[in-house]
C-alpha positions, -999 to +999 in steps of 0.1 A: -071-399-259-044-377-261-029-359-230-011-327-232+008-309-203-008-279-194+015-246-191+008-244-150+018-280-146+052-278-167+060-250-140+049-275-114+069-301-129+102-286-128+099-275-092+090-306-083+111-329-104+143-327-080+117-335-051+109-372-070+142-378-074+158-368-037+130-367-012+112-398-025+140-416-039+115-428-065+124-409-099+148-388-114+134-371-145+151-357-172+146-322-172+150-319-210+121-345-217+096-342-245+062-337-239+055-365-261+075-391-286+062-415-314+077-446-312+102-454-343+114-488-358+145-498-337+136-483-306+139-498-273+122-498-240+156-482-224+159-457-252+123-442-248+122-444-209+160-424-212+139-397-228+120-392-198+141-403-170+180-398-159+184-434-152+164-457-175+166-484-150+137-463-132+115-473-162+093-497-142+084-473-117+074-444-142+054-468-166+036-482-133+025-450-126-004-448-160-033-468-160-033-464-199-002-485-206-007-516-192+022-535-207+050-512-220+065-543-239+031-541-265+039-506-278+048-507-313+065-483-336+043-455-344+028-454-310+029-419-293+039-420-258+029-386-237+041-370-207+024-350-180+020-343-144-014-349-126-016-340-091+020-340-086+030-371-098+043-380-134+024-398-158+027-418-193-001-422-219-001-432-253-020-434-283-018-460-308-007-455-345-040-465-365-031-461-397-054-456-421-084-467-399-107-440-387-102-427-351-140-441-342-134-477-340-105-489-360-129-498-391-120-492-426-139-466-443-162-489-459-175-500-419-162-536-424-161-551-391-123-556-382-115-573-351-079-563-336-054-583-314-061-556-287-100-562-290-096-599-283-071-596-255-096-570-240-125-599-246-145-576-269-182-587-272-199-562-294-199-566-330-210-555-363-249-570-369-262-578-402-303-561-412-313-600-405-299-596-367-272-620-373-235-615-371-217-598-398-183-615-408-154-597-391-117-593-407-090-604-378-064-576-379-030-588-368-002-559-365+031-570-382+050-548-364+073-561-340+069-548-301+095-528-286+120-548-264+141-536-236+177-541-254+186-552-288+188-591-276+203-600-311+233-577-303+244-599-272+227-635-283+259-648-301+279-639-266+255-658-243+274-693-248+308-686-268+331-670-261+337-675-225+362-667-200+381-697-181+408-700-157+445-703-161+445-744-166+413-748-178+421-745-215+454-758-211+441-790-196+417-797-227+418-823-251+434-806-283+432-812-321+463-835-332+455-838-370+429-834-395+412-869-409+421-874-447+441-851-470+424-819-461+444-790-454+418-771-439+385-785-420+351-778-425+315-790-417+313-825-422+354-831-421+368-853-391+393-842-367+415-866-345+416-853-309+440-860-279+428-873-257+387-882-248+387-914-231+358-911-204+332-889-221+305-875-203+288-861-233+290-861-273+286-825-282+323-809-277+331-772-289+363-760-301+379-731-289+411-711-294+431-693-266+424-654-270+429-624-245+442-627-212+421-604-192+440-585-165+434-558-137+445-523-150+461-512-115+479-544-104+484-564-139+467-596-118+453-618-142+414-626-141+408-651-170+413-661-202+393-655-232+381-690-250+373-680-285+345-700-303+357-717-335+332-747-339+308-772-330+317-806-332+299-843-320+322-871-309+321-904-333+348-924-314+366-917-280+398-926-276+433-914-276+433-901-304+395-895-302+376-890-334+351-859-340+330-847-365+326-809-376+288-799-370+293-761-381+325-737-378+330-700-375+363-701-387+393-725-399+402-752-376+439-754-363+460-780-347+463-773-310+427-759-310+410-772-275+378-790-269+356-783-240+322-799-235+294-777-251+279-757-222+242-768-212+238-731-195+205-718-198+204-680-207+175-657-209+172-625-229+148-614-204+168-585-184+154-561-157+181-535-152+188-521-116+219-506-098+241-532-082+230-536-041+267-530-032+291-503-043+309-515-077+341-494-090+361-511-119+372-507-154+366-515-190+395-541-199+384-554-234+360-545-263+346-575-281+348-575-321+378-556-323+363-524-318+387-494-314+362-469-299+332-481-279+298-468-286+260-475-283+250-514-280+291-523-283+303-552-259+328-551-234+346-565-207+347-553-174+371-565-145+343-570-121+324-602-117+302-627-098+328-625-068+321-589-068+286-594-064+275-587-101+245-601-116+229-602-151+208-567-156+231-545-132+237-513-145+271-495-142+276-456-151+306-451-174+329-424-167+358-413-192+393-412-173+406-377-169+438-368-185+466-352-168+479-318-184+505-295-172+498-261-158+522-239-174+513-207-147+522-229-114+546-218-095+556-251-093+582-265-121+566-289-141+534-294-122+508-315-135+471-313-133+447-343-132+415-334-148+381-350-132+366-381-147+334-373-169+301-392-175+303-411-205+274-432-207+261-465-192+260-501-196+243-533-182+262-569-175+243-592-193+268-624-184+291-621-157+320-650-151+337-651-114+361-620-117+352-606-153+319-595-171+304-592-208+284-561-206+262-543-232+269-504-238+234-489-233+240-453-234+273-434-250+275-394-244+310-395-259+339-420-274+344-449-245+376-466-246+392-493-231+406-485-193+376-459-189+359-466-155+326-481-139+310-476-110+272-482-094+253-452-102 
């Protein structure tokens, strides 16, 4: 069934939307929301929620208000989501993309019996019967479209284990490549490396890193950590000083002096539940991964706050473009300078916090975002 918003309800919505946000503290509805939206390939749950909400992190509350959408993760491209107001409360409903099937029951025009994944999930028990009273054969329909996700997980997957952020002495104290085996000038997959010194190994799996950026707090210059850039994965063949390792795979050429650290055994999840931090956080973007100069949606940035500040995976922060300073030529004060206000520029979600810095994914960008722009609790 298709639900449409009546004109009277639209008026009621604009009157009551601020109440939902301020008095109940539950939802902040986007005043320019559409009455319906058809999902397209590449949409995320965050994108769709942002069309109806000012803060997409509130999506669980909005989606829970409906009885028709039991699992928003099972919405597919081509499905249409409808917004309405029922008894003063926001509601979402949706209609499935039936494709070439008829509206009366997902059957092709020749009345062939088709059993969909949704039918199986709902425990369908009625099927087409032949004239002799026996069940007719049915085609099992499988939806090949990919269900929408909360975030584009492929964007952050490569940052979940490498690179990483280490302390001042952690990288410098690690074993390092002293030479390449054989006559090779450049080492690649299957080649051997000589490493100082791995004498009491706790594992045989080692990752090769190279010193990267130094992360500093913008206001004070305080060093917060050092980037260890991923170079290669290796397997220990012979311990000692030097030890011998074999290259399993490499991202780039390996250089003399590159450091080896035990391969991380961290378990990462790609299921995030965005929400604001419990405490007030105020920080800055201090770096952009992958060498991007202007930051946009789905770029990965580094912020100068981490687990020591209370940040956890899934925490959402607003991004503010720092207001520039301009000269007031009309002021009675000579060379008077005016600091313009900071402006909201987007939002980000922390997906990998370290002790004092965090990797975060830009979820929304209203304008170009730059290093040193501010971040804070919504």
